[in-house]
N, C-alpha and C positions, 0 to 999 in steps of 0.2 A: 352721615352717609351710612345706609344699611349695610350690614355685614353680609358678604357673599357666602352662602353655604356651599362649600366645595363639593360635598357629596351629591347634593341636589343638582348642581351644575354638571357634574360628571355623568350622573344618570341621564340627564336631559341630552347631553352630547351623545351618549350611547344609543338612546332610543331614536334620536334623530338620524343617526347613522344606520340603525336597523331599518327604519322606514325606507330609507334610500336603497338599502340592500334588498329588501322585500320587493320594492317597486321594480327593481332590475331583474331579480332572479326568481321571485315567487317564494311562497312559504316553505314548500317542500325542498327546494334546491338551495336556499340560503344557508350559509354556515356562519359560525362564530368568527371564522377567519375572514369572511367577507365583511362583516361588521367591523372587525378590528382594522382592516385595511382602510375602510372609509373613514373611520374615526381617528386613525393615526395612533392607535393605542395597541397594547399587547392583549393577547387572549387572556392572560392572567388577570388583568384589570377588569375585563368584562366578566369573567367568572367570579370575581370578588363582589360585583354589584348584582349580578344575575346568576343564580345557581344553575340555570339550564337555558338552552335555546328557547324552549317553549315559554318560559317565564318572560323572556325578552320580547318575543313575538306578541304575547298577550298584552304586555304593557304598551307595545307599539299600537295595537288596535285601540286600546283605551285612550291613548294620546291622540290618535286620529279623530276619534269620536268627540273627545273633549274640545279639540280644535275646531271641528265643525260647529259644535254647539256655541262656542264662544263667538263665532262670526255671526250666526243668526240672532243670538241674544243681543249682541251689540246693535244690530240693525233695528230690532224691535225697540230698544231703548232710544236710539237716535231719531227714530221716526215718530215718536210719541207726539201727538198734536196734529199730525198730517190728516188729510182726508182719508177715510177708510180704504177707498179704492187705491189711492196712491200708496198708502202704507202697505197694502197687501202686495202690490206690484213690486215695491222695493224689497219686501221680504223674499219673494220668489227669486228676484235677481241676485240677492245676497247668497243664495244657494249655489250660484254659478260664478261667484266672484273669483278673481284670480288668486286671492288669498286662500280660499277654501278649495276651489275646483281647479287644480292644475294637474299636469300629467303625472307627476311624482305621487301626489296624494291619491289620485284616483286609482292608479295601478296598485299601490299598497293597500288601499281600502278594499278593492275588489278581491285581492289575494286573501286578505283576512276575513272578509265578509263571507266568502265561500265556505269557510270552516263552520259557520253557524248552522248549516244544514244538519251536521252530525255531531258537533261538539257542544255540550251543554253550557260550558262557560261562555263561548262566543255567542251562542243563541241568546243567553241571558243578557249579555252586554248589548246586543242588537235590540232586544226587546225593551231594555231600560232606556236606551237612546230614543227609540220610537215613542215611548210613553212620554218622555220629557218634551219631545218635539210636538206631539199632539197637544199637550197641556199648554204649551207656549203659543202655538200657532192657531189653534182653533178659535180663540177670541178674535183674531184678525178676520177670519172668514165670517164669523157671526156679526161683527161690527159692520162689515161691508155688505151684509145680507147676501152672501155668495153661496150658491148651491153646492159648490165643491166642499170637500172636507180636508182637514189637515192631514189625515192618514192617506187620503187619496192623492194629495200632493206629494207626500213622502214616497209613495209607491212609484209615481211618475218620475220624480227626481232621481230616485235610486236606479230606475230603469235607464234613464238618460246617462247617469254616471257610469253604469256598466258599459254602455255603448261607447262612451268617451274613453274609458280605460282600454277598450279593445282597439279603438281607431281614433287616436287623439288629434285634435287641432283646436286652436283657440277660436277659430271661426265657427266650428261646430258647437263649441261650448256656448258662445255668445248667441248663436242662432237658436240653440235649444232653450236658452233662458227666455228669449223673446217669444218663441213659439208657445211656451208654457204660460207666460204672462198673457198672451193673446187668447189662449184657450180658456184660461180661468176667468179673465175679465171680459170674455166674448169680444175681443178686438183682434181679429186675425192678423198675424205678422206676415208682411210681404218682404222676403229677403231682398236686400239691395243688390242689384246686378249692374255691372259696368256696361254702359251703353256700347253697342257694337254697330259699326256702319252697315247699313242694309242696302243692298243693290236693288234699285227700282226695277220691277218687272215691267216688261212691255210686250205688246202684241202688235205686230206690223208697225213698230215704231211709236205706237201710242201707249202712254202710261196706263197701267192697270190700277184701278182704285184699291187703296189699302184696306185690309180687313183685319180686325182684331179678333183673334180666336177666343179671347176672354168673353166676347159677346155671347158665345154659345152657352155660357154658364150663368148668365144674368137673365132673370125673369123680368121682362119689361111690361109695365102696365098699359 
């Protein structure tokens, strides 16, 4: 049985608590006390492992990015041997999986990602992540002979993540995934809607023929 490294385990516990605190309060407002309360530990223990709040936040961003990468790399590995189109679709969906794309992670990611505009360290971390993403994902597009690019996908995904962080719902997340799959594979996604009873229109007691407004947008030969 492998020996548990207590220090590594404690650091992981603190970073996990920090991500939750950042998701709740944001980078500027979060405090070491917030993290201590969530972790159930003293401020002294946190200060022992992380010399400053900034160090803990930076590690939280690194951990988020590493977690995202682990999810999509796992999908690439597990789908090896699939048809190129199916493999590409699976990869896109993995970027919106509940493991990667949930309210807590999206809120914390956006709070940290916003620092990249002015902070060199965060900008470098974001650029490194993007480079690894492109290197891993571009072969999927090439194999599927798809006109989109890995970097184009990343831009669209991160745009969707930002919107989800601002207005979260699992339904919106799943819808965004299918919309992107449809866009990239040229298979438009039609959201499922619950059927509603429609009252038949009549004129002088006679039924009016039904008309599908979708016909207005279909070119008939």
